[in-house]
Kinemage of the C-alpha trace (Angstrom):
@kinemage 1
@onewidth
@group {chain A} dominant
@subgroup {mainchain}
@vectorlist {calphas} color= white
{ca met a 1} P 123.533 107.062 82.521
{ca val a 2} L 122.070 103.401 82.212
{ca ser a 3} L 123.290 101.494 79.066
{ca ala a 4} L 121.443 98.910 77.504
{ca ser a 5} L 121.511 95.070 78.651
{ca pro a 6} L 122.875 92.494 75.562
{ca ile a 7} L 119.520 91.074 75.168
{ca asp a 8} L 118.542 94.550 74.063
{ca val a 9} L 121.705 95.157 72.150
{ca leu a 10} L 120.580 91.733 69.879
{ca arg a 11} L 117.103 92.846 69.675
{ca ala a 12} L 118.030 96.508 67.982
{ca asp a 13} L 118.334 94.461 64.591
{ca phe a 14} L 114.876 92.963 64.796
{ca pro a 15} L 112.237 92.149 63.572
{ca leu a 16} L 114.234 91.963 59.839
{ca thr a 17} L 111.095 90.842 58.012
{ca phe a 18} L 108.089 93.033 59.483
{ca pro a 19} L 107.046 95.486 58.258
{ca ile a 20} L 108.089 93.467 54.489
{ca pro a 21} L 110.678 94.762 53.484
{ca thr a 22} L 111.121 97.016 50.439
{ca pro a 23} L 113.429 99.472 48.645
{ca leu a 24} L 111.352 102.441 50.569
{ca asn a 25} L 111.981 100.858 53.938
{ca ser a 26} L 115.122 99.408 53.719
{ca ser a 27} L 118.332 100.796 51.624
{ca asp a 28} L 120.241 96.989 51.816
{ca val a 29} L 117.102 95.098 49.838
{ca ile a 30} L 118.405 96.101 46.432
{ca ala a 31} L 122.351 96.192 45.330
{ca val a 32} L 123.904 98.209 42.619
{ca arg a 33} L 124.222 94.846 40.709
{ca asp a 34} L 120.743 93.388 41.208
{ca ala a 35} L 119.271 96.539 39.140
{ca gln a 36} L 119.213 94.608 36.075
{ca arg a 37} L 117.487 91.608 37.673
{ca glu a 38} L 114.798 94.141 39.238
{ca glu a 39} L 114.359 95.867 35.477
{ca asp a 40} L 113.668 92.666 33.754
{ca leu a 41} L 110.773 91.452 36.699
{ca leu a 42} L 109.548 95.217 36.037
{ca arg a 43} L 109.012 94.322 32.480
{ca asn a 44} L 107.519 90.804 32.654
{ca pro a 45} L 105.905 90.650 36.012
{ca phe a 46} L 103.547 87.892 35.148
{ca ser a 47} L 106.196 85.054 34.495
{ca phe a 48} L 106.186 83.013 36.878
{ca arg a 49} L 109.704 81.220 35.307
{ca ser a 50} L 111.319 84.837 35.781
{ca trp a 51} L 110.726 85.210 39.207
{ca trp a 52} L 111.259 81.759 40.350
{ca ile a 53} L 115.023 82.485 38.208
{ca ala a 54} L 115.680 85.528 40.182
{ca ile a 55} L 114.487 84.220 43.812
{ca gln a 56} L 116.974 80.933 43.147
{ca ala a 57} L 119.555 82.986 41.840
{ca ala a 58} L 119.747 85.214 45.036
{ca asn a 59} L 119.399 82.477 47.214
{ca asp a 60} L 122.471 81.016 45.902
{ca ser a 61} L 124.451 83.871 45.218
{ca phe a 62} L 123.689 84.242 49.231
{ca asn a 63} L 124.678 80.979 49.944
{ca ser a 64} L 128.028 81.043 48.309
{ca arg a 65} L 129.093 84.741 49.681
{ca ile a 66} L 128.136 83.529 53.280
{ca lys a 67} L 130.120 80.543 52.914
{ca thr a 68} L 133.491 82.196 51.512
{ca ser a 69} L 132.978 85.226 54.018
{ca lys a 70} L 136.142 86.467 55.957
{ca glu a 71} L 133.141 88.250 58.631
{ca glu a 72} L 132.614 86.935 61.945
{ca pro a 73} L 129.416 85.475 62.921
{ca gly a 74} L 127.503 86.979 65.681
{ca pro a 75} L 126.619 85.292 68.957
{ca ser a 76} L 125.023 81.881 68.465
{ca val a 77} L 121.900 83.007 70.015
{ca leu a 78} L 120.837 84.614 66.568
{ca gly a 79} L 120.908 81.135 65.121
{ca pro a 80} L 121.597 81.298 61.394
{ca leu a 81} L 120.971 84.954 61.363
{ca ala a 82} L 124.062 85.379 63.783
{ca his a 83} L 126.111 86.539 60.023
{ca pro a 84} L 125.624 89.928 59.152
{ca leu a 85} L 124.980 88.663 55.246
{ca ala a 86} L 122.483 86.099 56.377
{ca arg a 87} L 120.400 89.116 57.669
{ca thr a 88} L 120.413 90.831 54.309
{ca ala a 89} L 119.787 87.644 52.379
{ca leu a 90} L 116.803 87.088 54.927
{ca lys a 91} L 115.405 90.784 53.714
{ca arg a 92} L 116.331 90.385 49.999
{ca leu a 93} L 114.637 86.969 49.776
{ca thr a 94} L 111.551 88.123 51.466
{ca tyr a 95} L 111.119 91.157 49.297
{ca leu a 96} L 111.569 88.685 46.369
{ca tyr a 97} L 109.192 86.531 47.575
{ca glu a 98} L 106.741 88.768 48.804
{ca ser a 99} L 106.817 90.420 45.285
{ca ala a 100} L 106.533 87.265 43.606
{ca leu a 101} L 103.532 86.349 45.637
{ca ala a 102} L 102.136 89.986 45.075
{ca his a 103} L 101.362 88.491 41.260
{ca phe a 104} L 100.937 84.755 41.955
{ca pro a 105} L 99.117 84.757 45.829
{ca gly a 106} L 97.643 81.000 44.725
{ca ser a 107} L 101.212 79.337 44.206
{ca phe a 108} L 101.510 76.299 46.215
{ca lys a 109} L 105.136 75.603 44.520
{ca leu a 110} L 105.959 79.905 45.852
{ca trp a 111} L 104.346 79.425 49.036
{ca lys a 112} L 106.696 76.435 50.230
{ca ala a 113} L 109.368 77.563 49.073
{ca tyr a 114} L 108.857 81.186 50.628
{ca leu a 115} L 107.818 79.196 54.099
{ca gln a 116} L 110.992 76.786 54.149
{ca met a 117} L 113.396 79.597 53.491
{ca arg a 118} L 111.745 81.488 56.325
{ca val a 119} L 111.928 78.406 58.766
{ca asn a 120} L 115.206 77.557 58.000
{ca tyr a 121} L 116.331 81.202 58.710
{ca val a 122} L 114.271 81.133 62.193
{ca leu a 123} L 114.144 77.626 63.581
{ca gly a 124} L 117.534 76.538 61.948
{ca ser a 125} L 118.772 73.336 60.567
{ca lys a 126} L 115.932 70.554 60.637
{ca val a 127} L 116.986 67.059 62.371
{ca val a 128} L 116.559 63.909 60.101
{ca lys a 129} L 115.992 61.102 61.935
{ca lys a 130} L 117.082 57.791 60.522
{ca arg a 131} L 114.751 54.786 60.656
{ca ala a 132} L 115.288 51.228 59.717
{ca gly a 133} L 113.030 49.249 58.082
{ca gly a 134} L 109.562 49.963 56.748
{ca lys a 135} L 106.131 51.254 57.587
{ca lys a 136} L 102.946 48.978 57.724
{ca lys a 137} L 101.051 50.528 54.823
{ca phe a 138} L 97.820 50.600 57.173
{ca pro a 139} L 98.493 50.655 61.047
{ca asp a 140} L 95.964 50.450 63.489
{ca met a 141} L 95.016 53.755 65.118
{ca lys a 142} L 96.595 53.452 68.147
{ca val a 143} L 99.746 52.549 66.827
{ca gly a 144} L 99.559 55.238 64.254
{ca leu a 145} L 98.846 57.485 66.752
{ca glu a 146} L 101.823 56.399 68.626
{ca glu a 147} L 104.376 56.833 65.795
{ca glu a 148} L 103.260 60.559 64.828
{ca arg a 149} L 104.167 61.118 68.560
{ca glu a 150} L 107.730 59.975 67.953
{ca asp a 151} L 107.674 61.656 64.205
{ca leu a 152} L 107.087 65.168 65.546
{ca glu a 153} L 109.824 67.313 63.429
{ca glu a 154} L 112.942 69.073 65.325
{ca trp a 155} L 115.238 71.754 64.307
{ca thr a 156} L 118.722 72.667 65.988
{ca gly a 157} L 120.752 76.029 66.196
{ca gly a 158} L 117.674 78.293 65.912
{ca leu a 159} L 116.836 81.854 66.744
{ca asp a 160} L 116.338 82.089 70.445
{ca pro a 161} L 112.887 82.547 70.881
{ca ile a 162} L 113.630 86.028 73.736
{ca val a 163} L 116.358 87.952 71.245
{ca gly a 164} L 113.642 87.002 67.948
{ca trp a 165} L 110.610 87.122 69.109
{ca glu a 166} L 109.578 89.540 66.546
{ca glu a 167} L 111.230 87.237 63.646
{ca trp a 168} L 109.020 84.220 65.162
{ca lys a 169} L 105.971 86.267 65.151
{ca ala a 170} L 106.412 87.309 61.885
{ca leu a 171} L 106.936 83.657 60.623
{ca val a 172} L 103.784 82.597 62.205
{ca ala a 173} L 102.132 84.989 60.239
{ca thr a 174} L 103.440 84.336 57.189
{ca leu a 175} L 102.321 80.505 57.814
{ca glu a 176} L 98.977 82.223 58.562
{ca arg a 177} L 99.012 84.212 55.122
{ca ala a 178} L 99.557 80.421 53.306
{ca leu a 179} L 97.207 79.255 54.786
{ca met a 180} L 94.390 81.387 53.723
{ca trp a 181} L 95.484 81.401 50.133
{ca leu a 182} L 96.044 77.927 49.713
{ca pro a 183} L 92.698 76.236 50.664
{ca lys a 184} L 90.737 77.980 48.089
{ca val a 185} L 93.501 76.992 45.432
{ca arg a 186} L 93.755 73.034 46.278
{ca ser a 187} L 92.142 70.933 48.734
{ca asn a 188} L 92.521 69.693 52.217
{ca asn a 189} L 95.395 67.855 51.723
{ca val a 190} L 97.331 71.169 50.872
{ca ser a 191} L 96.599 72.301 54.280
{ca arg a 192} L 97.828 69.448 56.411
{ca glu a 193} L 101.021 69.462 54.472
{ca phe a 194} L 102.193 72.866 55.561
{ca leu a 195} L 100.758 72.045 58.750
{ca arg a 196} L 103.116 68.587 59.035
């Protein structure tokens, strides 16, 4: 009998967010303690504030539970998704964001927060470069292009692209959906902000 390779064992959990997790296709999307929140959202689905508070509360809850958990994280190639609670958090937050976007598809605030959440789970922590001094107000075109090459964003500790290939593809598909909705709502500056 042929045994599965270690990479195949790690890939078995992915993709976590495709198809979009719902209570029908994923049993761990809604917990018993979330029933009250779900009832409130069903009673008032067009209240942006209710959705936003529910998403932020779920995110804060998962962050605190992951920090205090005694479970050992998995292999480092899973990056931020190495902890089992982080994989559950990604599924539940994706469900909440997608449900909110069904009611508010043109919300820049919602799309931006959703994409940042997905990027943090897939790409890892963003490297913040410290700079000394200020920038010129209007640099020459050549100088501006050279500075832009130096300012490319970098991340560390992300999900391995071979193990989590499906999750990477789902992140790109979500970005493409955001770009389809947002140009209808805002000017091209919004598109540039997401592409940056």
